[in-house]
C-alpha positions as CSV (number, residue, x, y, z in Angstrom):
1,X,-59.9,7.6,49.6
2,X,-56.6,9.1,49.9
3,X,-57.2,12.5,49.3
4,X,-53.6,12.9,47.2
5,X,-54.4,9.3,44.8
6,X,-57.7,10.6,43.7
7,X,-56.2,14.1,42.9
8,X,-53.3,12.6,40.9
9,X,-55.8,10.5,39.3
10,X,-57.9,13.5,38.4
11,X,-54.8,14.9,36.9
12,X,-53.4,12.8,35.2
13,X,-56.7,11.6,33.3
14,X,-57.5,15.2,33.0
15,X,-54.1,16.0,30.9
16,X,-54.4,12.3,29.1
17,X,-58.0,13.4,27.6
18,X,-56.8,16.8,26.8
19,X,-54.1,15.4,25.0
20,X,-56.6,12.7,22.9
21,X,-58.5,15.9,21.9
22,X,-56.0,18.1,20.9
23,X,-54.9,15.0,18.2
24,X,-58.4,14.3,17.2
25,X,-59.5,17.5,16.4
26,X,-58.1,18.0,13.1
27,X,-59.0,14.5,11.6
28,X,-62.4,13.2,13.5
29,X,-63.8,10.8,12.1
30,X,-66.7,8.1,13.7
31,X,-63.8,5.7,13.9
32,X,-61.0,7.7,15.5
33,X,-63.8,8.6,17.8
34,X,-64.4,5.0,18.7
35,X,-60.7,4.3,19.2
36,X,-60.3,7.8,21.4
37,X,-63.3,6.3,23.2
38,X,-61.7,2.8,24.1
39,X,-58.4,4.4,24.9
40,X,-59.6,6.5,27.5
41,X,-62.2,4.1,28.9
42,X,-58.3,1.8,29.0
43,X,-56.5,4.6,30.7
44,X,-59.1,5.3,33.6
45,X,-58.8,1.6,34.2
46,X,-55.0,1.9,34.4
47,X,-54.7,5.3,36.0
48,X,-57.2,4.0,38.6
49,X,-54.9,0.8,39.3
50,X,-52.0,2.8,39.4
51,X,-53.4,5.5,41.9
52,X,-56.6,4.7,44.1
53,X,-56.0,0.9,43.8
54,X,-52.3,1.1,44.9
55,X,-50.9,-0.4,48.0
56,X,-47.1,0.3,47.6
57,X,-44.7,2.7,46.8
58,X,-43.0,0.7,44.8
59,X,-44.1,-2.5,42.3
60,X,-43.8,-4.4,39.6
61,X,-47.6,-4.4,39.6
62,X,-46.7,-0.2,39.2
63,X,-44.1,-0.4,36.6
64,X,-46.8,-2.7,34.4
65,X,-48.7,-0.1,34.1
66,X,-46.7,2.5,33.6
67,X,-45.5,0.9,30.5
68,X,-48.9,0.1,29.3
69,X,-50.2,3.6,30.1
70,X,-47.1,5.6,28.5
71,X,-46.3,2.9,25.5
72,X,-49.6,1.7,24.8
73,X,-52.1,4.7,25.0
74,X,-50.0,7.9,24.9
75,X,-47.4,7.3,22.0
76,X,-50.1,5.4,19.8
77,X,-52.6,8.8,20.0
78,X,-49.8,11.0,19.0
79,X,-48.0,8.8,16.2
80,X,-51.5,7.7,14.4
81,X,-52.8,11.9,14.2
82,X,-49.0,13.1,12.6
83,X,-48.7,9.9,10.6
84,X,-46.3,8.7,11.9
85,X,-45.4,4.9,10.9
86,X,-41.9,3.7,12.1
87,X,-39.5,1.8,10.1
88,X,-41.2,2.1,6.6
89,X,-43.5,0.0,7.8
90,X,-46.3,-1.0,5.8
91,X,-48.7,1.7,6.4
92,X,-51.8,-0.4,5.0
93,X,-50.9,-2.4,8.5
94,X,-51.4,0.8,10.8
95,X,-55.0,1.4,9.9
96,X,-57.3,2.9,12.6
97,X,-59.2,-0.7,12.3
98,X,-55.7,-2.8,13.2
99,X,-55.4,-0.6,16.1
100,X,-59.0,-1.1,17.6
101,X,-58.1,-4.7,17.4
102,X,-54.7,-4.1,18.6
103,X,-56.5,-2.5,22.2
104,X,-59.2,-5.3,22.0
105,X,-56.5,-7.6,22.4
106,X,-54.8,-5.1,25.2
107,X,-57.8,-5.1,27.1
108,X,-58.1,-9.3,26.8
109,X,-54.7,-9.0,28.4
110,X,-55.4,-6.6,31.0
111,X,-58.5,-8.3,31.8
112,X,-56.4,-12.0,32.4
113,X,-53.3,-9.7,34.6
114,X,-55.8,-8.8,36.8
115,X,-57.5,-12.3,36.8
116,X,-53.4,-13.7,37.3
117,X,-53.5,-11.1,40.3
118,X,-57.0,-12.3,42.0
119,X,-55.9,-15.6,41.8
120,X,-52.7,-14.9,43.3
121,X,-54.1,-13.3,46.3
122,X,-56.2,-16.2,47.2
123,X,-54.1,-18.8,47.4
124,X,-53.7,-19.0,50.6
125,X,-50.2,-18.0,52.2
126,X,-48.5,-20.4,53.7
127,X,-46.5,-20.1,57.1
128,X,-42.9,-21.1,57.3
129,X,-40.8,-20.2,59.7
130,X,-38.5,-17.0,58.4
131,X,-34.6,-18.1,58.0
132,X,-32.4,-15.6,60.0
133,X,-30.4,-12.6,58.0
134,X,-26.9,-13.2,57.8
135,X,-25.8,-10.3,59.8
136,X,-22.4,-9.5,58.5
137,X,-22.1,-6.0,60.1
138,X,-19.8,-6.8,62.7
139,X,-17.2,-8.6,59.7
140,X,-14.6,-6.9,58.6
141,X,-13.3,-9.5,56.5
142,X,-16.7,-10.1,54.2
143,X,-16.2,-6.9,53.0
144,X,-12.3,-6.7,52.3
145,X,-13.4,-10.1,50.5
146,X,-16.0,-8.5,49.0
147,X,-13.8,-5.8,47.7
148,X,-10.7,-7.9,46.8
149,X,-13.3,-9.9,44.2
150,X,-15.1,-6.6,43.1
151,X,-11.6,-5.2,42.2
152,X,-10.9,-8.7,40.2
153,X,-13.8,-8.2,38.7
154,X,-12.8,-5.4,37.1
155,X,-9.4,-5.7,36.7
156,X,-11.1,-8.7,34.3
157,X,-13.0,-6.0,32.0
158,X,-10.2,-3.5,32.4
159,X,-7.5,-6.0,30.5
160,X,-10.6,-7.5,28.0
161,X,-11.8,-4.2,27.0
162,X,-9.3,-1.3,28.1
163,X,-9.7,1.9,29.9
164,X,-11.6,4.3,29.0
165,X,-13.0,2.0,26.3
166,X,-15.0,0.3,28.8
167,X,-16.6,3.7,29.7
168,X,-18.2,3.7,26.6
169,X,-21.1,1.4,24.8
170,X,-19.5,1.2,21.3
171,X,-16.4,0.1,22.7
172,X,-17.6,-2.1,25.6
173,X,-17.8,-5.5,24.1
174,X,-16.2,-9.1,24.8
175,X,-14.4,-10.4,22.0
176,X,-14.2,-14.0,23.0
177,X,-14.9,-15.6,19.4
178,X,-17.8,-15.4,16.8
179,X,-18.5,-19.2,18.0
180,X,-19.1,-18.4,21.0
181,X,-20.5,-15.2,21.1
182,X,-23.8,-16.1,22.8
183,X,-21.9,-17.5,25.6
184,X,-19.3,-14.4,25.7
185,X,-22.3,-12.0,26.1
186,X,-23.9,-14.0,28.4
187,X,-20.7,-14.5,30.5
188,X,-19.5,-10.8,30.7
189,X,-23.5,-9.6,31.6
190,X,-23.2,-12.0,34.0
191,X,-19.5,-10.8,35.5
192,X,-20.3,-7.4,35.5
193,X,-23.3,-8.0,37.6
194,X,-21.1,-8.9,40.6
195,X,-20.6,-5.2,41.2
196,X,-24.3,-4.8,41.8
197,X,-24.7,-7.6,43.5
198,X,-21.6,-7.3,46.0
199,X,-22.4,-3.0,46.3
200,X,-25.5,-4.2,47.5
201,X,-24.4,-6.5,50.7
202,X,-21.9,-4.5,51.6
203,X,-25.0,-1.3,51.9
204,X,-27.1,-3.9,53.8
205,X,-25.0,-5.0,56.1
206,X,-23.9,-1.5,56.8
207,X,-25.5,-1.1,59.7
208,X,-23.2,0.9,62.2
209,X,-20.7,4.9,61.8
210,X,-17.6,2.5,61.3
211,X,-15.1,4.5,59.6
212,X,-13.4,2.1,58.0
213,X,-16.1,0.1,56.3
214,X,-17.7,3.0,55.1
215,X,-14.7,4.0,53.1
216,X,-14.5,0.6,52.0
217,X,-18.0,1.1,50.6
218,X,-17.3,4.5,48.8
219,X,-14.0,2.6,47.6
220,X,-16.5,-0.1,46.0
221,X,-18.7,2.8,45.2
222,X,-16.4,4.2,42.5
223,X,-15.6,0.7,41.0
224,X,-19.1,0.6,40.5
225,X,-19.3,3.4,38.7
226,X,-16.3,2.2,36.6
227,X,-18.7,-0.8,35.8
228,X,-21.9,0.9,35.2
229,X,-20.4,4.9,34.0
230,X,-23.8,6.3,32.5
231,X,-22.6,5.7,28.9
232,X,-21.3,2.2,28.9
233,X,-24.6,0.4,28.5
234,X,-28.1,0.1,27.0
235,X,-30.6,2.6,29.0
236,X,-32.4,0.5,30.3
237,X,-29.3,-1.3,31.9
238,X,-28.3,1.7,33.7
239,X,-31.2,3.2,34.4
240,X,-32.5,-0.3,36.5
241,X,-29.3,-0.5,38.0
242,X,-29.2,3.2,39.5
243,X,-33.0,3.2,39.8
244,X,-32.6,-0.3,42.2
245,X,-30.2,1.7,44.5
246,X,-32.1,4.6,44.6
247,X,-34.9,2.5,45.8
248,X,-32.3,0.2,48.2
249,X,-30.9,3.4,49.9
250,X,-34.0,5.8,50.5
251,X,-36.8,2.8,50.2
252,X,-38.2,3.8,53.5
253,X,-38.2,7.6,53.2
254,X,-40.2,7.3,49.3
255,X,-43.7,8.6,49.1
256,X,-46.5,6.3,48.0
257,X,-47.0,8.2,44.9
258,X,-42.9,9.4,44.6
259,X,-41.8,6.7,41.4
260,X,-45.4,6.8,39.5
261,X,-45.4,10.3,39.1
262,X,-41.7,10.5,38.6
263,X,-41.8,8.2,35.6
264,X,-44.7,8.9,34.1
265,X,-43.7,12.9,34.5
266,X,-40.5,12.8,33.0
267,X,-42.1,10.0,30.2
268,X,-45.4,12.1,29.5
269,X,-44.7,15.4,29.9
270,X,-41.2,16.7,30.4
271,X,-38.9,14.5,27.7
272,X,-41.6,15.6,25.0
273,X,-42.0,19.2,26.1
274,X,-37.8,19.9,26.3
275,X,-38.2,19.2,22.8
276,X,-40.4,22.9,21.9
277,X,-37.4,24.5,22.6
278,X,-35.4,23.1,19.1
279,X,-38.3,24.6,16.9
280,X,-38.7,28.0,18.3
281,X,-36.3,31.3,18.4
282,X,-39.0,33.1,20.5
283,X,-41.2,32.3,23.8
284,X,-43.9,34.7,22.2
285,X,-44.5,32.1,19.5
286,X,-45.1,29.3,22.2
287,X,-48.2,28.0,21.8
288,X,-50.5,24.7,22.8
289,X,-50.6,24.4,18.4
290,X,-46.3,23.8,19.2
291,X,-46.5,22.2,22.2
292,X,-48.7,19.4,20.9
293,X,-46.4,19.4,17.9
294,X,-43.0,18.9,20.4
295,X,-45.0,16.4,22.0
296,X,-45.9,14.7,19.0
297,X,-41.8,14.6,17.7
298,X,-41.5,13.1,21.4
299,X,-43.1,10.3,20.5
300,X,-41.7,9.6,16.9
301,X,-38.7,7.9,17.3
302,X,-37.9,4.1,17.7
303,X,-38.2,4.1,21.5
304,X,-42.2,4.4,21.5
305,X,-42.2,1.5,19.0
306,X,-44.2,-1.3,21.0
307,X,-47.4,-0.6,20.6
308,X,-46.6,-0.3,16.6
309,X,-44.4,-3.3,16.8
310,X,-47.5,-5.5,18.4
311,X,-49.8,-4.5,15.4
312,X,-46.8,-5.4,12.8
313,X,-47.0,-8.6,15.0
314,X,-50.8,-9.1,14.6
315,X,-50.4,-8.8,10.6
316,X,-47.5,-11.1,11.0
317,X,-49.3,-13.9,12.3
318,X,-52.3,-13.2,9.9
319,X,-49.6,-13.9,7.4
320,X,-47.8,-16.8,8.4
321,X,-49.5,-18.0,11.4
322,X,-48.4,-18.4,15.3
323,X,-45.6,-20.0,15.9
324,X,-46.7,-22.5,18.9
325,X,-43.9,-21.9,21.2
326,X,-41.1,-22.0,19.1
327,X,-40.0,-18.5,19.8
328,X,-40.1,-19.7,23.7
329,X,-37.5,-22.5,22.7
330,X,-35.2,-19.6,22.4
331,X,-36.1,-17.5,25.6
332,X,-35.5,-20.9,27.3
333,X,-32.8,-22.0,26.0
334,X,-30.6,-18.2,25.3
335,X,-27.6,-19.7,27.0
336,X,-26.9,-22.2,24.3
337,X,-24.9,-20.6,21.4
338,X,-25.9,-20.8,17.7
339,X,-22.7,-23.0,16.8
340,X,-24.5,-25.5,18.7
341,X,-28.1,-24.4,17.3
342,X,-27.9,-23.1,14.1
343,X,-31.7,-22.5,13.6
344,X,-32.2,-21.2,17.0
345,X,-34.9,-18.8,16.3
346,X,-33.9,-15.0,16.4
347,X,-35.9,-12.5,18.9
348,X,-39.4,-11.9,18.1
349,X,-38.9,-8.3,17.4
350,X,-36.3,-9.4,15.1
351,X,-38.5,-12.5,13.4
352,X,-41.8,-9.4,12.7
353,X,-39.1,-7.3,11.5
354,X,-37.7,-9.2,9.0
355,X,-40.6,-10.8,8.1
356,X,-42.4,-7.0,7.8
357,X,-39.4,-6.2,6.1
358,X,-38.4,-3.5,8.0
359,X,-35.7,-1.3,7.5
360,X,-34.1,-2.2,11.1
361,X,-34.2,-5.1,12.6
362,X,-33.4,-4.9,16.9
363,X,-36.4,-4.0,17.8
364,X,-39.0,-4.1,20.2
365,X,-42.0,-7.0,21.4
366,X,-44.0,-6.6,24.5
367,X,-45.0,-9.0,26.2
368,X,-48.5,-9.2,24.8
369,X,-46.7,-9.1,21.8
370,X,-45.2,-12.6,22.4
371,X,-47.9,-14.5,23.9
372,X,-49.5,-13.7,19.9
373,X,-47.0,-14.5,17.7
374,X,-46.2,-17.8,19.9
375,X,-49.9,-19.2,20.8
376,X,-52.0,-16.2,19.1
377,X,-55.2,-15.0,21.5
378,X,-55.3,-17.8,23.4
379,X,-51.8,-16.9,24.2
380,X,-52.5,-13.0,24.9
381,X,-54.8,-14.8,27.9
382,X,-51.9,-17.7,29.1
383,X,-49.3,-14.3,29.2
384,X,-51.7,-11.9,30.7
385,X,-52.9,-14.5,33.4
386,X,-49.0,-15.8,34.4
387,X,-47.7,-11.8,34.4
388,X,-50.2,-11.3,36.6
389,X,-49.4,-13.6,38.8
390,X,-45.9,-13.3,38.7
391,X,-46.3,-9.8,39.7
392,X,-48.5,-10.3,42.9
393,X,-46.5,-13.3,44.2
394,X,-43.1,-11.3,44.2
395,X,-44.6,-7.8,44.7
396,X,-46.1,-9.4,48.3
397,X,-42.7,-11.7,48.6
398,X,-40.9,-8.1,48.8
399,X,-43.0,-5.7,50.7
400,X,-43.7,-8.7,53.3
401,X,-39.4,-9.7,53.9
402,X,-37.9,-6.0,52.3
403,X,-36.2,-5.6,55.6
404,X,-34.1,-8.9,54.9
405,X,-30.7,-9.1,52.8
406,X,-32.0,-11.9,50.6
407,X,-30.8,-13.1,47.5
408,X,-34.3,-12.6,46.1
409,X,-34.8,-9.2,48.3
410,X,-31.7,-7.8,47.1
411,X,-32.4,-8.6,43.2
412,X,-36.2,-7.3,43.1
413,X,-34.6,-3.5,43.8
414,X,-32.9,-3.9,40.0
415,X,-35.6,-6.1,38.9
416,X,-37.9,-3.3,39.2
417,X,-36.3,-1.1,36.0
418,X,-35.2,-4.6,34.4
419,X,-38.8,-5.2,34.6
420,X,-39.8,-2.1,32.2
421,X,-37.5,-3.4,29.7
422,X,-39.0,-6.8,29.7
423,X,-42.6,-5.4,29.4
424,X,-41.1,-3.6,25.9
425,X,-39.2,-6.5,25.0
426,X,-38.1,-8.4,23.4
427,X,-38.6,-11.6,26.0
428,X,-35.0,-13.3,24.3
429,X,-32.7,-10.5,25.5
430,X,-34.7,-9.4,28.7
431,X,-34.5,-12.9,30.2
432,X,-31.1,-13.2,29.5
433,X,-29.7,-10.1,31.3
434,X,-32.1,-11.1,33.8
435,X,-31.5,-14.4,34.0
436,X,-27.6,-13.2,34.5
437,X,-28.5,-10.3,36.8
438,X,-29.6,-13.3,39.2
439,X,-27.1,-15.4,38.6
440,X,-24.9,-12.7,39.8
441,X,-27.1,-12.0,42.8
442,X,-26.7,-15.9,44.0
443,X,-23.0,-16.5,43.2
444,X,-22.0,-13.4,45.6
445,X,-24.4,-13.9,48.0
446,X,-23.1,-17.7,48.1
447,X,-19.8,-16.4,48.7
448,X,-21.5,-14.1,51.6
449,X,-23.1,-17.0,53.2
450,X,-19.9,-19.9,53.4
451,X,-17.9,-17.1,54.5
452,X,-20.5,-16.2,57.2
453,X,-21.1,-20.4,58.0
454,X,-17.3,-20.8,58.2
455,X,-16.7,-18.0,60.3
456,X,-19.3,-19.5,63.2
457,X,-18.2,-23.1,62.8
């Protein structure tokens, strides 16, 4: 057993147990004790998978386990023991009994997720001859063509939005008319994703020290930074793109646990601890109680509403019944505008918020909640299995072909970050963003492929 992996497992597991102990001391009941014990058992399983059973430095499986750890195991503990119920939800729906039921469903989901991975692993791998990657290293013309395309995309956004309006999320909007709002949104996300795909192809084919090509890459990086300025889009989109680019450039130099540690420490410790300094005026008053309160405040905002939205989903299904796949129709047909389909379902987070009369409706809905709202417990089983199967297949494909410049390899790097958003949900918006990104990668790769074939014919 790897000593570092064991060390990180013991470290984070011990911190979590201490975190639970501090929270339960003031409100100890038998029901709370059972709930905390269940949380600790799930945490043991999750962290064991994340560190001891891990094979890769980064993967979809790791992102999934990190998400579950932070949003289903850490945040709910501090929220419950500090009487935090987000979005003015009915507190009668957020009892210890409902939380116990939610965690039983979570365990079922995790079991099915693991079984899906086992079935994917047991499938015999077909041996197919690998196609050679398009080696465009010596093609200066391709670099120029992609730069022209990149400039045209940037110009389109500049003309339709303006500068510096395109640097800020609130003003970074494309107005194409209300009748085609969905189409306009998808189109803008698709075109914006061209910038990411172009950067990946250029860097992926920069194999030498050619000064001119490096200069072209730097020029494209400036355009890319303007397109994906940190304040210009949703946080998940910015994080996904820049994390993907970081992984792409540094894949071979990353240690096995650096990504896991960075994400867990950033979400679990550093971010909430920073709020300590908002509530004290003297270092001498900092103690365990103050730190615990700061940790709790860190999880009291809407960013960590995932678990409570799942509980809201459970109460919603209890009152109105499952949708029998109605919510999935909007996911598969996200590109159809409401002008054509007036009764098109909204995202599951939006639906649950409205049915529960919450004070906000642009809310999350985790994958387990998507399964539950569509098909109840059966949906939890099906979604868990499919999710696990997909993660294993795509992870294995990537790490078996990671040195190739293909659509699915390049897309994987950015999808790592988008996948975190997909876990949080809802599925409608996350699938729409992911499909737009993939189509952009496919389009730019096709342009490169056509150029490659024409160049050699």
